[in-house]
C-alpha positions as CSV (number, residue, x, y, z in Angstrom):
1,M,76.3,93.1,119.4
2,S,73.8,95.4,117.6
3,E,75.2,95.6,113.7
4,K,74.3,98.4,111.7
5,I,75.6,99.8,108.3
6,L,77.2,103.5,107.7
7,F,77.3,104.8,104.3
8,I,80.2,107.6,103.3
9,E,80.2,109.3,99.9
10,L,83.5,111.3,99.4
11,F,85.2,113.4,97.0
12,Q,88.9,113.2,96.5
13,P,90.7,115.2,94.0
14,L,93.9,113.4,93.8
15,A,95.1,109.7,95.1
16,Q,97.8,107.1,95.2
17,Y,97.1,104.0,97.0
18,R,100.8,102.5,96.5
19,N,100.3,98.8,95.5
20,P,103.7,97.3,97.4
21,F,104.3,94.5,94.7
22,T,105.5,97.0,92.0
23,F,109.1,98.1,92.0
24,Y,110.3,99.6,88.7
25,Y,107.3,102.4,88.9
26,A,104.9,103.1,91.9
27,Q,101.6,101.6,90.5
28,T,98.5,102.5,92.5
29,Y,95.5,100.5,93.1
30,P,92.3,101.7,91.4
31,L,90.2,102.0,94.6
32,P,91.5,102.4,98.1
33,P,92.3,99.3,99.9
34,K,90.2,98.1,102.9
35,S,93.3,98.8,105.2
36,T,93.7,102.4,103.8
37,I,90.1,103.0,104.6
38,I,90.5,101.6,108.3
39,G,93.4,103.9,108.7
40,M,91.4,107.0,107.8
41,L,88.8,106.0,110.3
42,Q,91.1,105.1,113.1
43,N,92.6,108.7,112.2
44,A,89.3,110.3,112.5
45,V,88.2,108.9,115.6
46,G,91.6,109.1,117.2
47,D,92.3,105.6,117.8
48,W,95.3,105.2,115.3
49,Y,96.3,101.8,117.1
50,G,93.0,100.3,117.9
51,V,93.3,100.8,121.8
52,R,90.0,102.2,122.7
53,Y,88.1,99.5,120.6
54,G,90.2,96.7,120.1
55,I,92.3,95.5,117.0
56,K,89.3,92.9,116.4
57,K,86.5,95.4,116.6
58,W,88.5,97.4,114.0
59,W,90.1,94.8,111.4
60,E,87.9,91.6,111.8
61,E,84.3,92.6,112.8
62,L,84.3,95.8,110.8
63,K,83.6,94.8,107.0
64,I,84.0,97.4,104.2
65,S,82.3,97.4,100.5
66,I,84.0,100.0,98.3
67,H,82.7,101.5,95.3
68,G,83.4,104.2,93.0
69,G,85.9,105.6,90.7
70,F,88.2,108.4,89.4
71,E,88.0,110.1,86.2
72,S,91.4,109.8,85.1
73,I,95.0,108.4,85.5
74,F,98.2,110.2,85.3
75,W,102.0,109.8,85.5
76,N,104.1,112.0,87.9
77,Y,107.9,111.6,87.6
78,Q,109.4,112.4,91.1
79,Q,112.3,111.5,93.1
80,L,112.0,109.3,96.3
81,I,114.7,109.0,98.8
82,K,115.1,105.6,100.7
83,G,117.1,105.0,103.8
84,E,117.0,104.6,107.3
85,L,116.1,107.6,109.3
86,A,115.3,108.4,112.8
87,F,113.8,111.4,114.4
88,T,113.4,113.0,118.0
89,I,109.9,114.0,119.5
90,Q,110.8,117.5,118.0
91,G,110.9,115.9,114.3
92,I,114.8,116.7,114.4
93,W,116.6,114.1,112.1
94,I,119.1,111.7,114.4
95,N,122.1,110.6,112.6
96,R,124.2,107.9,114.3
97,H,127.9,107.7,113.1
98,D,129.4,104.1,112.8
99,K,132.4,105.3,114.7
100,N,130.3,106.5,117.4
101,P,127.4,104.6,117.8
102,G,126.5,105.9,121.0
103,G,126.4,109.6,120.3
104,N,124.1,111.4,118.6
105,V,124.8,114.4,115.8
106,W,121.9,116.3,114.8
107,L,122.3,117.0,111.2
108,P,119.6,118.3,108.4
109,L,118.0,115.7,106.3
110,Y,119.8,116.5,102.9
111,N,123.4,116.4,104.8
112,E,126.1,114.5,103.0
113,H,126.6,112.1,105.9
114,L,123.1,110.9,105.2
115,K,123.1,107.6,103.6
116,A,120.1,107.1,101.2
117,Q,119.3,106.3,97.7
118,R,117.8,109.0,95.6
119,S,115.5,107.2,92.9
120,P,113.7,109.2,90.5
121,I,110.7,106.9,89.3
122,H,107.3,107.3,87.8
123,Q,104.3,107.3,90.1
124,Q,100.9,106.5,88.8
125,E,98.5,108.7,90.4
126,L,94.5,109.0,90.2
127,F,92.5,112.3,89.4
128,N,89.0,113.7,90.7
129,G,87.8,110.3,92.7
130,H,84.0,109.9,93.6
131,L,84.0,107.1,96.5
132,Y,81.1,105.5,98.1
133,I,81.9,103.1,101.0
134,F,79.6,100.9,103.0
135,I,81.0,99.8,106.4
136,R,79.1,97.1,108.3
137,G,80.0,96.5,111.9
138,D,79.4,97.3,116.0
139,E,76.5,100.2,116.1
140,N,78.3,101.8,119.1
141,L,81.7,102.0,116.8
142,L,79.9,103.4,113.5
143,K,78.1,106.3,115.6
144,E,81.5,106.9,117.1
145,I,82.8,107.2,113.1
146,K,79.8,109.2,112.2
147,K,80.0,111.7,114.5
148,N,83.7,112.4,114.1
149,L,83.3,112.4,110.2
150,Q,80.5,115.1,110.9
151,N,82.8,117.1,113.2
152,L,86.3,116.9,112.1
153,K,89.2,117.7,114.3
154,K,91.6,117.6,111.5
155,I,91.9,117.5,107.9
156,L,91.3,114.0,106.5
157,Y,93.1,112.2,104.1
158,L,93.0,108.6,102.6
159,G,96.5,106.9,101.8
160,R,99.2,109.8,101.5
161,S,99.1,112.5,104.1
162,E,98.5,115.1,101.1
163,D,95.5,112.9,99.6
164,I,93.0,115.1,101.3
165,V,89.3,113.8,101.1
166,F,85.8,115.7,101.0
167,I,83.0,114.3,103.1
168,R,79.6,114.6,100.9
169,K,77.7,112.6,102.9
170,V,77.6,110.3,106.0
171,E,74.4,108.3,107.1
172,F,73.2,104.9,108.3
173,T,71.7,103.0,105.8
174,E,70.0,99.5,105.1
175,P,69.6,97.3,102.2
176,K,66.4,98.0,100.1
177,E,66.2,94.3,99.3
178,K,68.3,91.5,100.9
179,D,69.1,87.9,100.3
180,I,68.0,88.1,96.5
181,L,69.2,85.0,94.5
182,V,70.7,85.9,91.3
183,K,71.7,83.7,88.3
184,G,73.1,84.0,84.9
185,D,74.8,87.2,85.4
186,I,74.9,90.5,87.4
187,K,75.1,94.2,86.4
188,L,77.4,96.4,88.8
189,K,77.0,100.5,87.9
190,F,80.1,101.3,89.8
191,P,83.8,99.8,89.8
192,T,84.3,97.7,93.0
193,Y,86.3,95.0,94.6
194,I,84.8,91.5,94.8
195,S,86.8,88.7,96.7
196,L,87.8,85.3,95.2
197,K,87.1,83.6,98.3
198,S,84.0,83.8,100.4
199,Q,84.7,86.1,103.7
200,K,82.6,83.4,105.6
201,K,83.6,80.1,103.7
202,E,87.2,79.9,102.9
203,D,86.6,77.2,100.6
204,K,84.0,78.8,98.8
205,E,85.1,80.5,95.4
206,F,83.4,83.4,93.4
207,P,81.4,81.6,90.7
208,I,82.5,84.2,87.8
209,K,82.3,82.6,84.6
210,Q,85.1,84.9,82.8
211,Q,88.3,83.5,82.3
212,K,90.1,86.8,82.1
213,F,89.7,89.7,84.5
214,P,91.7,92.1,86.5
215,V,92.9,91.1,89.8
216,Y,94.7,92.6,92.6
217,S,96.2,91.5,96.0
218,I,95.1,94.0,98.2
219,P,95.9,94.7,102.1
220,T,93.4,94.0,104.3
221,K,94.6,94.2,107.8
222,V,97.9,96.3,108.8
223,L,99.2,95.8,112.4
224,F,102.7,96.9,114.0
225,K,104.2,94.4,116.7
226,K,107.0,94.4,119.0
227,K,108.0,90.8,119.4
228,D,104.7,89.1,120.4
229,T,102.9,92.5,121.3
230,F,100.7,94.9,119.4
231,V,102.0,98.5,119.2
232,K,99.9,101.0,121.3
233,H,101.3,104.0,120.5
234,K,103.4,105.8,118.0
235,S,106.3,106.0,120.5
236,E,106.7,102.4,120.7
237,I,107.6,102.0,117.2
238,T,111.3,101.2,116.9
239,K,113.9,100.0,113.9
240,N,112.6,96.3,115.4
241,T,108.8,97.0,115.1
242,E,107.5,94.6,112.6
243,R,104.5,95.5,110.1
244,E,102.0,92.6,109.7
245,V,100.1,92.7,106.7
246,D,97.1,90.6,105.5
247,F,96.4,90.4,101.9
248,T,93.1,89.3,100.1
249,T,92.7,88.6,96.4
250,V,90.2,90.6,94.6
251,I,88.5,91.1,91.1
252,Y,88.2,94.6,90.0
253,T,85.1,95.6,88.1
254,G,84.7,98.7,85.8
255,F,82.0,101.2,85.2
256,D,78.5,99.3,84.1
257,Y,80.4,96.0,84.5
258,T,78.6,92.7,83.6
259,I,79.5,89.5,85.4
260,L,78.8,86.2,84.1
261,L,78.1,83.8,86.7
262,K,78.7,80.0,86.9
263,D,76.2,79.5,89.8
264,K,73.7,81.4,91.9
265,I,74.7,84.1,94.2
266,E,72.9,86.1,97.0
267,I,73.1,90.1,96.7
268,E,71.8,93.0,98.8
269,R,70.5,96.2,96.9
270,F,70.9,99.5,98.4
271,E,69.6,102.7,97.1
272,I,70.9,106.0,98.5
273,T,69.2,108.3,95.8
274,D,67.6,107.8,92.3
275,K,71.2,107.7,90.8
276,L,73.2,106.0,93.6
277,K,72.2,102.5,93.5
278,F,74.5,99.8,94.4
279,N,74.3,96.0,94.3
280,I,76.7,94.0,97.0
281,I,77.3,90.5,96.5
282,K,76.6,89.1,100.1
283,D,79.8,86.5,100.8
284,F,82.2,88.3,98.3
285,G,81.3,92.0,98.2
286,W,82.5,92.6,101.9
287,L,85.9,92.4,102.8
């Protein structure tokens, strides 16, 4: 398998990457998780459930390094509806009455018979995002991603369906310098996620010296299963479909962030332009 690295620069006016571990308000992750980015790429390629290229190639072989940030955070107060909904292929909501489980009665979404919880909550949202994404993996899949991102067949979004993105640059790249041994400290210009555990050796921990740092548990893999088989098309999704999610604990760094190190680490240096320079920690910066 020939491995390459694809660089994508995006601009996103608004975003909300929902943190599922928050309940009384809807917190957003500061950067998109790996699972959200993979979902965007699968949508662009038209391989939502990984049938064409395979689940392993999308979720295990494809490695992502996420950088960038948003200009500001604000709070949006809105009402969310929670309840069990079923729709026909035509998009009409189906209501099954308890007294007549076998009969379908087509009713509008806000009908009084609908049992749902309407909860006004505060939702954290991000404004004006500048994102820089490195994708390492199979050359053929990356070529397919590049071709589709440069010739979009649909409006592309990252996260919620209303959170559209604008692609500024898509190109293959390679490290200007690699396997650089760093000790003492490392400076990162843009915010990024760093895994606390090595992606190659699970028993190897990231040698950070600070005792206090922001930590998130982000989704890195999301699959839909029906019993022991994976869903291959949205028509296979039912009330009994299970959502299988893998999480990774990461450190979130800020702008011009300096990490003090307890031990030596290896990094790769990328230089896209004179202003866009990135240090990616070899065993911990790729998710």
